[in-house]
C-alpha positions in Angstrom: -27.4 -28.0 -5.0 -29.3 -24.8 -4.7 -31.7 -23.6 -7.6 -29.2 -20.4 -8.2 -29.4 -19.7 -11.9 -27.7 -16.0 -11.9 -24.6 -14.9 -9.6 -24.0 -11.3 -9.6 -20.1 -10.1 -8.8 -18.8 -7.0 -7.8 -15.7 -5.5 -6.4 -16.1 -2.6 -3.9 -13.8 -0.2 -1.4 -10.1 -0.1 -2.2 -8.5 -1.8 -5.1 -6.3 -4.9 -4.5 -3.8 -6.8 -7.0 -5.5 -10.2 -7.5 -9.2 -9.0 -7.9 -9.4 -9.4 -11.4 -8.2 -13.0 -10.7 -11.1 -13.7 -8.2 -13.4 -12.2 -10.8 -12.1 -14.4 -13.3 -12.3 -17.5 -11.1 -15.9 -16.5 -9.9 -17.1 -16.0 -13.5 -15.6 -19.4 -14.9 -16.8 -21.4 -12.0 -20.4 -20.4 -12.2 -20.4 -20.8 -16.0 -18.8 -24.5 -15.5 -21.7 -25.3 -13.5 -24.1 -23.9 -15.9 -24.8 -20.7 -14.0 -25.1 -17.4 -15.7 -23.1 -14.4 -14.5 -24.0 -10.6 -14.2 -21.0 -8.3 -13.7 -21.7 -5.3 -11.4 -19.7 -2.3 -12.3 -18.5 0.2 -9.5 -19.8 -1.9 -6.7 -23.0 -1.0 -4.6 -23.0 2.4 -6.6 -23.5 0.4 -9.8 -26.0 -1.7 -8.3 -28.1 1.4 -7.3 -27.8 2.9 -10.8 -28.2 -0.4 -12.6 -24.7 -0.4 -14.3 -24.8 -4.3 -15.1 -23.6 -6.5 -17.6 -23.8 -9.9 -18.8 -20.4 -11.9 -18.4 -19.1 -15.1 -20.3 -15.8 -16.7 -20.0 -14.2 -14.4 -22.5 -15.3 -11.3 -20.4 -12.5 -12.6 -18.1 -9.7 -13.4 -20.9 -6.6 -12.0 -20.0 -7.1 -10.3 -16.9 -5.0 -12.6 -14.2 -2.0 -10.6 -14.7 -3.8 -7.1 -14.6 -3.7 -5.1 -11.3 -6.9 -3.1 -10.3 -10.3 -4.3 -11.0 -12.0 -4.6 -14.4 -15.4 -4.0 -12.6 -14.0 -0.8 -11.0 -14.5 0.0 -7.5 -16.3 3.1 -5.5 -17.3 4.0 -2.1 -21.3 4.5 -1.8 -22.7 6.4 0.9 -26.3 5.9 -0.5 -26.2 2.1 -0.1 -26.1 2.8 3.6 -29.7 4.1 3.4 -32.7 1.6 3.3 -33.7 3.6 0.1 -30.5 3.1 -1.6 -30.6 -0.6 -0.6 -34.2 -1.0 -1.8 -33.4 0.3 -5.4 -30.1 -2.0 -5.4 -32.6 -5.1 -4.8 -35.0 -4.1 -7.3 -32.5 -3.7 -9.8 -31.0 -7.4 -8.4 -34.4 -9.1 -9.2 -35.0 -7.2 -12.5 -31.7 -8.7 -13.8 -32.6 -12.1 -12.4 -29.6 -12.6 -10.0 -30.3 -15.1 -7.3 -27.0 -14.6 -5.6 -24.1 -12.2 -4.8 -20.5 -12.6 -4.7 -18.8 -9.3 -3.4 -14.8 -8.7 -3.2 -13.3 -6.1 -1.1 -12.7 -5.1 2.7 -14.8 -5.0 5.9 -16.9 -2.1 4.4 -17.8 -4.3 1.5 -18.6 -7.2 3.9 -20.8 -4.9 6.2 -23.1 -3.9 3.1 -23.3 -7.5 2.2 -24.5 -8.7 5.6 -27.0 -5.8 5.9 -28.2 -6.2 2.5 -28.7 -10.1 3.0 -30.3 -9.8 6.4 -33.0 -7.3 4.9 -33.8 -9.0 1.6 -32.4 -12.4 2.4 -30.4 -12.7 -0.9 -27.6 -15.2 -0.5 -24.3 -13.6 -0.5 -20.6 -14.8 -0.3 -17.6 -12.3 0.5 -14.1 -12.7 -0.6 -11.6 -10.6 1.0 -9.6 -8.1 -1.3 -7.6 -5.4 0.6 -3.7 -5.0 0.7 -4.3 -4.4 4.9 -4.6 -7.7 5.5 -6.7 -7.0 8.3 -9.6 -9.0 7.9 -10.7 -11.9 10.7 -11.1 -15.3 9.4 -8.2 -15.5 7.0 -4.5 -15.5 7.3 -4.1 -13.5 4.0 -6.2 -11.2 1.8 -6.1 -10.8 -1.8 -3.5 -8.2 -2.7 -1.5 -8.1 0.7 1.5 -10.5 -0.7 1.6 -8.2 -4.1 1.6 -4.6 -1.6 4.3 -6.5 0.5 6.9 -7.1 -2.5 6.0 -3.8 -4.0 6.9 -1.9 -0.8 10.0 -4.1 -0.2 11.5 -3.4 -3.7 10.7 0.3 -2.8 12.7 0.0 0.5 15.6 -1.8 -1.0 16.2 0.9 -3.4 15.9 3.5 -0.8 18.6 1.7 1.2 21.1 1.7 -1.7 20.7 5.5 -1.8 20.5 6.0 2.1 23.8 4.0 2.5 25.4 6.0 -0.1 24.9 9.3 1.7 24.7 8.0 5.4 21.1 9.2 5.5 17.9 8.3 7.8 14.7 7.8 5.6 11.4 7.5 7.2 9.3 5.5 4.7 5.5 5.8 5.1 3.5 2.8 3.8 -0.3 2.2 3.9 -2.1 1.0 7.1 -4.4 3.6 8.8 -5.6 0.8 11.3 -3.3 -2.0 10.7 0.5 -2.4 10.8 0.7 -5.6 8.7 2.4 -4.2 5.6 4.6 -1.9 8.1 5.4 -5.2 10.2 6.2 -7.4 7.4 8.0 -5.2 4.9 10.2 -3.8 7.9 11.1 -7.2 8.6 11.9 -8.3 5.0 13.5 -5.0 4.3 15.9 -4.9 7.5 14.4 -1.8 8.9 15.7 -0.2 12.1 12.4 0.7 13.3 8.9 -0.1 12.7 5.9 2.6 14.0 2.3 0.8 13.8 -1.0 1.8 14.9 -1.4 -1.2 17.0 1.8 -0.4 19.2 2.8 3.2 20.8 6.5 4.4 19.9 7.3 7.4 21.8 9.5 9.7 19.7 12.3 9.5 22.6 12.0 5.9 22.1 12.7 6.1 18.7 15.6 8.3 18.9 17.2 6.1 21.6 16.9 3.3 18.6 18.5 5.2 16.0 21.4 6.4 18.6 22.2 2.9 19.2 22.4 2.4 15.4 24.6 5.3 15.1 26.9 4.0 17.6 27.3 0.6 15.9 28.5 2.7 13.0 25.2 1.8 10.6 25.8 3.4 7.2 22.1 4.0 6.7 19.0 3.7 8.7 15.2 3.0 7.7 12.3 3.7 9.7 9.1 2.4 8.3 5.9 4.1 9.5 2.5 3.0 9.0 0.2 5.9 7.9 -2.2 5.2 11.0 0.6 5.3 13.5 -0.2 7.7 16.5 2.6 10.0 16.0 1.0 11.7 12.8 2.6 9.9 9.9 6.3 10.2 8.4 6.6 13.8 8.0 5.7 14.4 11.3 7.9 11.8 13.0 11.1 12.9 10.9 10.3 16.7 11.9 10.3 15.4 15.6 13.2 13.6 15.2 15.3 16.2 13.4 14.6 18.6 16.1 16.8 16.3 18.6 18.9 14.5 16.0 19.9 17.4 13.7 23.4 16.2 12.6 21.8 13.1 10.8 20.5 13.6 7.0 17.1 13.0 7.2 14.7 12.0 4.2 11.1 11.1 3.6 9.2 8.8 1.1 5.7 8.4 1.0 4.9 5.3 -1.1 1.1 6.0 -1.4 -0.7 4.3 -3.7 1.8 2.8 -5.8 1.4 0.1 -3.2 -2.3 -0.7 -4.6 -0.9 -1.2 -8.3 0.8 -3.6 -10.4 0.8 -7.1 -11.4 -0.4 -9.8 -8.9 2.0 -12.1 -7.4 2.0 -15.6 -8.2 0.8 -16.2 -4.3 -1.9 -13.4 -4.9 -3.2 -15.1 -8.3 -3.6 -18.4 -6.7 -5.3 -17.3 -3.4 -7.7 -15.4 -5.5 -8.6 -18.1 -7.8 -9.1 -20.6 -5.1 -11.5 -18.0 -3.3 -13.4 -17.4 -6.3 -13.9 -20.9 -7.0 -14.9 -22.0 -3.4 -17.3 -18.7 -3.4 -19.3 -20.0 -6.1 -19.1 -23.7 -4.8 -20.3 -22.5 -1.2 -23.2 -20.7 -3.1 -24.5 -23.7 -4.8 -24.3 -25.9 -1.7 -26.6 -23.4 0.1 -24.2 -21.7 2.3 -24.5 -17.8 2.5 -23.5 -14.9 4.6 -20.1 -16.0 5.0 -16.7 -15.2 3.9 -13.9 -17.4 2.3 -10.8 -17.4 4.2 -7.3 -19.1 3.9 -5.8 -20.9 7.0 -3.1 -23.2 7.0 -3.3 -23.6 3.3 -6.7 -24.6 3.6 -9.7 -22.5 2.4 -12.4 -22.1 5.1 -15.6 -20.2 5.6 -16.3 -17.9 8.4 -19.9 -16.6 9.1 -20.0 -12.8 8.2 -21.5 -11.9 11.5 -18.2 -13.6 13.3 -15.9 -11.9 10.8 -17.4 -8.5 11.1 -17.7 -8.3 14.9 -14.6 -10.2 16.1 -12.0 -8.4 18.4 -9.3 -10.8 18.1 -7.2 -9.8 15.3 -3.8 -9.1 16.0 -0.4 -8.8 14.6 2.1 -11.6 14.7 3.4 -11.3 18.2 6.4 -13.6 17.3 7.2 -11.5 14.2 7.0 -8.1 16.5 9.6 -9.7 18.8 11.9 -10.6 15.5 11.5 -7.2 14.4 13.2 -5.9 17.5 15.9 -8.5 17.6 16.8 -8.1 13.8 16.9 -4.3 14.0 20.2 -4.4 16.5 
């Protein structure tokens, strides 16, 4: 066991359902082991501005079911500078914080790695992002909830699409990752899925839609990840409409509703397990690592491996299944 006496916890980057469950687990696990906890508002920005407060077990009461993050979140360009990180470190030491738990995505992890390298502060990172695009874990906190939100929305869109024989283009989040688009598309029975990782020409998409019409489909749904290469749902719909003008075409942008809502049971348990293990790993002397979930087991991955690996890919089998199921 290390001599850690106080742990700081922050959330940074885009919020994700389940972040509060992770915060709760970090706080209560630390306190159980007689470690004090300091909450840091607004991520690295709050660390630079010294927006800190002492947390106890009651600080995290009744937050398990809440979406978003009680610690708030923010982007912080200043933390990318040496001067900004120097201020953050001074505030950290003045608050007697011995180690840091950060919850967020790759930007959050990158900041933690640089900060820890410069000042030798122990850090443990928990993956919280709806995009599910981080190396070292099968699932990130918030991904399951976001998928359920998207699927529920698509199911409702399907009802009205079938009533009017409409073609709907539904845009989901995923600037750099098609995980939500792929999984929600398969679960909701989409006729086509457009993702950043896969080039789909408009002519190819039109051919798929024409085949669906030939089979007398009463409605068709095309899922478009916001980062796909044709320019997003509105642009794709416009180009399809130019060649497919007899079809009643509609566009729905799901936007930030995908980030909100009460976390699913899966996300609550995942976040709780990750928060618990983040503290346990710090107390064992582990640092500069991410907490992950693989094969129903909690694992750790060195930060430099998680951040600099190029092997993250979409599930190839699910890609093939999406083609087969769309006929």
